[in-house]
C-alpha angles and dihedrals in degrees: 000000000000090000091050092052094046092047094052092047096047102039119285131277096352093043104100097064092039090050091050090052091055099042101037124051111242096232108154137028120019111026119241092248091060094044089055092049099045131069108265091220089078097050128097124199125195114193130191132183089225103050143018119291119264123221126194143162116261101242107189145349114314130210134220121201133183128164137193122222118217128175138187114283121251089254090072096059142044118021093359092057092048093047090048090054092050092046091050091050093051102037107018092242134092132228089233114128137167092261092054090053094060116121130224128220116248100182140293129258124250115263110271122207126191120187143155120233128198125215120189129178113234097167112334118049095188098050098035101041118005101040098047091049090050091047092050092051090048090058088071095047134080125238127228118263102185126011124211109178108304093340126090123206136187091031119207108234119232121250131021125343110252090201095058114134119180092219094057091043091054091047097048100032114211095349099145101227091061097041128102094256119218109344105207120190134181130204119191109199113291089318114079140003131190115186097194121040140143127222111240098179142351123198116184123193112191118205120241091235103108138197128185088271098046139271115358093211141030142175122215124198107204131187117199129184128193111252093241140009110286129222122225089255095051092046090051091058089054093064100080098205091054095039096052096042093046094226 
């Protein structure tokens, strides 16, 4: 529902990325001049509540994965299994039947996304290549809570806070333990948008082409996971074309 509302307010199927461009300063990654000149369908934006947004070119195919976890039903274990063994010993047959072999659902995995992003320096190596790669890596790392010499204790975990409760947040204001943590979102072109993800891994390969400030290009292979298991309905709202058209 939130995606539908935002999309209608900010201009339809392509509205999410355009909205982000207007609301959030494009600080690192692809410069604004290139964003305006290129097709937004090939842009990726990673947003964070703790740092500037990162924009990059979608470099290659990307994959989505979700899995469902099923296990044996209770009927196949415990007393039933013992009784089946005794029955087989006495009569040469088991109590096993097709109904007892049915499996039960134990949950589904979060949606996992793996993609390769491209960074290229058009005028500022630090802001267009080095800084966005560093910021992407930082999204998977904790930050120090209390420093004691060179050591850091009570580390702040990356990503959202699983213990966030709106009531506590309202009661204690911005007191960090009751906040939402780092809300990380990802927009892939005009195609899909997830407003709450965690970073599973970041692999950066810098090019050997060097400037005085460092490599002038890099590729980053990123794996995202949705913060929580999605329902069919919630997944549907993440696909922008479906969400905005209300199919």
